[in-house]
C-alpha positions as MATLAB code, in Angstrom:
seq = 'MQTLWPFRMLDGLENAEIFDGAVKALSQMFRRTIRPGPVKDVLHGVPTGHPLHPLAVQVPIGAWTSAVLLDFVPGADKASRVLIAVGLVSAGPAVGSGLADWVELHPQQQRVGLVHAAANATGALLFATSLILRSSKHKRAGTIASAAALAIVAAGGTLGGQIAYRQAAGANHAESVPHLVAPGWHALGELADIAPGRLERRLVGDVPVVVWHAANGNVTVLSNECSHLSGPLSDGEVLNLNGGPCVECPWHQSRFSLVTGQVMGGPATSPQAVFETRIVDGVLEVCLPNAG';
ca = [
     -10.612   23.056    6.838;
     -13.545   23.053    4.422;
     -12.961   21.598    0.965;
     -12.919   24.246   -1.779;
     -16.008   24.285   -4.001;
     -14.245   23.167   -7.212;
     -13.152   19.991   -5.471;
     -16.593   19.447   -3.957;
     -17.893   19.673   -7.518;
     -15.370   17.023   -8.610;
     -16.570   14.759   -5.805;
     -20.124   15.254   -7.050;
     -19.265   14.031  -10.540;
     -18.921   10.465   -9.361;
     -22.595   10.433   -8.337;
     -23.878   12.155  -11.490;
     -26.172    9.423  -12.793;
     -26.944   11.560  -15.848;
     -23.797   10.087  -17.421;
     -24.839    6.460  -16.909;
     -26.454    6.017  -20.334;
     -23.318    7.164  -22.139;
     -21.094    5.184  -19.773;
     -23.019    1.966  -20.423;
     -23.085    2.389  -24.206;
     -19.406    3.295  -24.473;
     -18.349    0.534  -22.076;
     -20.113   -2.077  -24.169;
     -18.597   -0.716  -27.375;
     -15.024   -0.580  -26.082;
     -15.296   -3.996  -24.420;
     -16.026   -5.428  -27.853;
     -13.104   -3.483  -29.322;
     -10.458   -4.033  -26.633;
     -10.615   -7.778  -26.036;
      -8.788   -9.611  -23.209;
      -5.376  -10.802  -24.281;
      -1.741   -9.745  -24.658;
      -2.511   -6.377  -26.296;
      -4.978   -5.406  -23.580;
      -2.476   -6.482  -20.912;
       0.146   -4.196  -22.467;
      -2.347   -1.316  -22.480;
      -3.036   -1.926  -18.791;
       0.695   -2.067  -18.031;
       0.845   -5.684  -16.847;
       4.369   -6.327  -18.265;
       5.811   -3.367  -16.336;
       3.827   -3.899  -13.133;
       2.439   -0.343  -13.255;
      -0.477    1.243  -15.129;
       0.646    2.428  -18.561;
      -1.749    5.371  -18.898;
      -0.033    7.800  -16.453;
       3.238    7.281  -18.326;
       1.685    7.489  -21.792;
       0.087   10.892  -21.158;
       3.432   12.519  -20.360;
       4.528   12.806  -23.998;
       1.490   14.612  -25.452;
       1.053   16.848  -22.418;
       4.752   17.723  -22.394;
       4.788   18.402  -26.135;
       1.678   20.592  -26.006;
       2.871   22.530  -22.974;
       6.198   23.196  -24.675;
       4.418   24.316  -27.852;
       2.355   26.883  -25.959;
       5.429   28.193  -24.127;
       7.315   28.543  -27.416;
       4.526   30.793  -28.700;
       6.108   33.462  -26.509;
       9.514   32.964  -28.153;
      10.052   34.979  -31.368;
      10.721   32.848  -34.426;
       9.707   29.561  -32.762;
       6.484   29.008  -34.697;
       7.874   26.044  -36.654;
       9.001   24.367  -33.439;
       5.549   24.930  -31.936;
       3.908   23.285  -34.926;
       6.232   20.280  -34.682;
       5.488   19.873  -30.983;
       1.737   20.098  -31.514;
       2.011   17.377  -34.180;
       4.135   15.218  -31.850;
       1.478   15.601  -29.157;
      -1.307   14.567  -31.508;
       0.547   11.485  -32.748;
       1.650   10.389  -29.277;
      -1.883   10.775  -27.914;
      -2.753    7.390  -29.452;
      -1.140    5.186  -26.753;
      -2.521    7.491  -24.057;
      -6.039    7.102  -25.432;
      -5.733    3.324  -25.882;
      -4.361    2.702  -22.392;
      -6.904    5.040  -20.843;
      -9.828    3.302  -22.523;
      -8.535   -0.149  -21.540;
      -8.413    0.951  -17.896;
     -11.698    2.873  -18.017;
     -13.876   -0.068  -19.076;
     -12.690   -2.005  -15.977;
     -13.554    0.666  -13.399;
     -16.464    1.038  -11.002;
     -19.416    3.175  -12.218;
     -18.442    6.114   -9.980;
     -14.952    6.143  -11.443;
     -16.284    5.739  -14.969;
     -18.496    8.821  -14.627;
     -15.532   11.004  -13.766;
     -13.468    9.229  -16.416;
     -16.048   10.052  -19.072;
     -15.739   13.788  -18.387;
     -11.946   13.418  -18.164;
     -11.869   11.815  -21.620;
     -14.262   14.394  -23.081;
     -12.071   17.244  -21.840;
      -8.920   15.688  -23.275;
     -10.627   14.914  -26.588;
     -11.776   18.547  -26.816;
      -8.260   19.737  -26.055;
      -6.769   17.450  -28.702;
      -9.320   18.665  -31.258;
      -8.398   22.270  -30.492;
      -4.697   21.498  -30.878;
      -5.437   19.913  -34.251;
      -7.392   23.040  -35.183;
      -4.466   25.168  -34.045;
      -2.110   23.187  -36.274;
      -4.391   23.709  -39.267;
      -4.685   27.435  -38.551;
      -0.927   27.828  -38.189;
      -0.329   25.955  -41.442;
      -2.836   28.306  -43.109;
      -0.846   31.370  -41.992;
      -3.352   32.240  -39.241;
      -0.756   32.217  -36.495;
      -2.608   34.426  -34.012;
      -5.778   32.340  -34.196;
      -3.666   29.192  -33.909;
      -1.926   30.575  -30.840;
      -5.245   31.348  -29.169;
      -6.549   27.876  -30.002;
      -3.431   26.280  -28.479;
      -3.749   28.273  -25.263;
      -7.414   27.307  -24.922;
      -6.572   23.686  -25.699;
      -3.897   23.521  -23.017;
      -6.284   25.000  -20.437;
      -8.866   22.326  -21.265;
      -6.260   19.539  -21.164;
      -5.141   20.846  -17.752;
      -8.748   20.596  -16.548;
      -8.853   17.060  -17.912;
      -5.644   16.307  -16.043;
      -7.257   17.511  -12.814;
     -10.055   15.020  -13.380;
      -7.432   12.350  -14.037;
      -5.902   13.164  -10.673;
      -9.345   12.841   -9.089;
      -9.706    9.336  -10.527;
      -6.183    8.236   -9.609;
      -5.823    9.737   -6.140;
      -9.296   10.489   -4.772;
     -10.950    7.379   -6.231;
      -7.808    5.200   -6.192;
      -8.132    3.837   -9.727;
      -4.862    2.229  -10.796;
      -3.595    2.031   -7.225;
      -2.452   -1.262   -5.687;
      -5.382   -2.202   -3.451;
      -3.391   -5.032   -1.861;
      -0.451   -2.831   -0.819;
      -1.567   -2.582    2.817;
      -1.499   -6.336    3.461;
       2.164   -6.585    4.645;
       1.538   -3.668    7.024;
      -1.577   -5.218    8.577;
      -0.373   -8.793    9.097;
       1.656   -9.397   12.237;
       5.045  -11.094   11.786;
       5.326  -14.796   12.505;
       3.142  -17.835   11.971;
      -0.638  -17.796   12.228;
      -3.021  -20.742   12.459;
      -5.804  -20.872    9.846;
      -7.496  -24.036   11.084;
      -7.424  -27.780   10.597;
      -6.289  -28.727    7.107;
      -8.919  -31.468    7.112;
     -11.613  -28.762    7.337;
     -10.408  -27.074    4.130;
     -12.015  -28.889    1.224;
      -9.712  -29.695   -1.713;
     -10.515  -28.140   -5.077;
     -12.344  -25.130   -3.700;
     -11.319  -21.570   -2.848;
     -11.922  -20.710    0.785;
     -11.806  -17.375    2.606;
     -10.046  -17.252    5.972;
      -8.689  -14.479    8.195;
      -5.136  -13.797    9.344;
      -5.972  -11.457   12.185;
      -8.289   -8.991   10.434;
      -6.811   -9.566    6.979;
      -8.822  -11.785    4.599;
      -6.882  -14.412    2.665;
      -7.890  -16.995    0.091;
      -6.829  -20.622    0.601;
      -6.447  -23.074   -2.282;
      -6.166  -26.734   -1.285;
      -5.208  -28.488   -4.508;
      -6.230  -32.038   -5.327;
      -2.576  -33.131   -5.041;
      -2.473  -31.904   -1.441;
      -0.563  -28.666   -2.023;
      -1.896  -25.629   -0.179;
      -1.375  -22.022   -1.251;
      -2.582  -18.863    0.477;
      -2.867  -15.397   -1.104;
      -4.221  -12.072    0.073;
      -7.921  -12.164   -0.793;
      -8.669   -8.601   -1.923;
      -7.738   -8.138   -5.579;
      -4.987   -5.589   -6.141;
      -7.036   -4.018   -8.954;
     -10.156   -2.826   -7.103;
     -10.406   -5.074   -4.010;
     -12.607   -7.783   -5.531;
     -12.958  -10.954   -3.370;
     -10.763  -13.612   -4.971;
     -12.380  -16.289   -2.809;
     -15.552  -15.802   -4.895;
     -13.577  -16.244   -8.105;
     -12.740  -19.203  -10.274;
      -9.634  -21.380  -10.504;
      -8.238  -21.752  -14.023;
      -5.450  -24.013  -15.216;
      -3.291  -22.043  -17.652;
       0.121  -22.674  -19.201;
       1.692  -20.907  -16.236;
      -0.088  -23.218  -13.784;
      -3.233  -22.778  -11.684;
      -4.486  -19.243  -11.226;
      -7.445  -17.522   -9.593;
      -9.657  -15.190  -11.632;
     -11.223  -12.221   -9.840;
     -15.044  -12.262  -10.150;
     -15.281   -8.481  -10.589;
     -12.998   -7.613  -13.517;
     -11.382  -10.969  -14.393;
      -7.833  -10.182  -13.292;
      -5.866  -13.411  -13.001;
      -3.188  -14.282  -10.453;
      -0.912  -17.301  -10.161;
      -1.911  -19.405   -7.167;
       1.760  -20.340   -6.781;
       3.549  -16.987   -7.045;
       0.753  -14.398   -6.800;
       2.001  -12.773  -10.002;
      -0.440  -11.190  -12.458;
      -1.344  -13.607  -15.248;
      -3.861  -11.273  -16.882;
      -5.030   -7.683  -16.388;
      -6.519   -5.261  -15.596;
      -4.543   -5.726  -12.361;
      -0.865   -4.807  -12.596;
       0.267   -5.519   -9.015;
       0.699   -9.063   -7.620;
      -1.082  -10.555   -4.643;
       0.787  -11.176   -1.404;
       1.747  -14.860   -1.094;
       1.974  -16.502    2.344;
       4.367  -19.268    3.291;
       2.524  -22.359    4.561;
       3.245  -25.286    6.841;
       1.244  -28.051    8.530;
       1.763  -28.497   12.274;
      -0.176  -31.359   13.909;
      -2.754  -31.165   11.161;
      -3.200  -27.379   11.478;
      -2.506  -25.097    8.528;
      -0.243  -22.208    9.520;
       0.812  -19.254    7.386;
       3.510  -16.598    7.532;
       3.876  -13.522    5.336;
       7.517  -12.653    4.548;
       8.461   -9.057    5.401;
       5.215   -8.470    7.282;
       4.954   -5.782    9.897;
];
């Protein structure tokens, strides 16, 4: 079945290079504003293990939708005004989390995200205008402004769905690893051939993994494709933090514990798969729990 033209148009947005100037300028500005650290990790959703933005948008969208529906209920104007105000106030976390995620996306995703943000900003501005009109006793004009605002926010939400589902932003890009690795133990090669102190890429079947042979002789093996956007961890850097050694993704600087695979720093929110290891006659073997 042929894809409907509105969705073909959405696909075309990701290749619209006309947005690149604005994307570059805004990315640089927000990178200076939203610095790596605990606050940025919260905005990404690292503490919960899931992106924060999809959750944060529920409150303003729900409040605004309810406000528009109450416009059809006699005597509910005050309730509508309260809900519009709630939506405007609660939009703050949605905006902050969205921007934190947006600056760490690929250019194609950022182009769509720019239009997504512009639509939502326009909708929020119209809701603010509606609130002012209602407070000035121009209820009919305020009602029209609210209806238009909700339609624009809905269009912005469609673009958000395009980014999340079509372009897989925010998805766990390491989720498939347990389904692609066969159960049991797999040989990765002679341990003597794996240089200590350096990340090395190996394959378990067709699945790339990253091997870390520590100076003290310990060996850890993680899935190699970063859960954020599939960056190659084997090309990254090993850092020694308070939580122990971790690998930093070269693409967007997500950090993962080399011991547990847990996220030590965003934008990633999902951990890396960690393989069990053993040495048999000098050969490094690995096994992924719950594989298959």
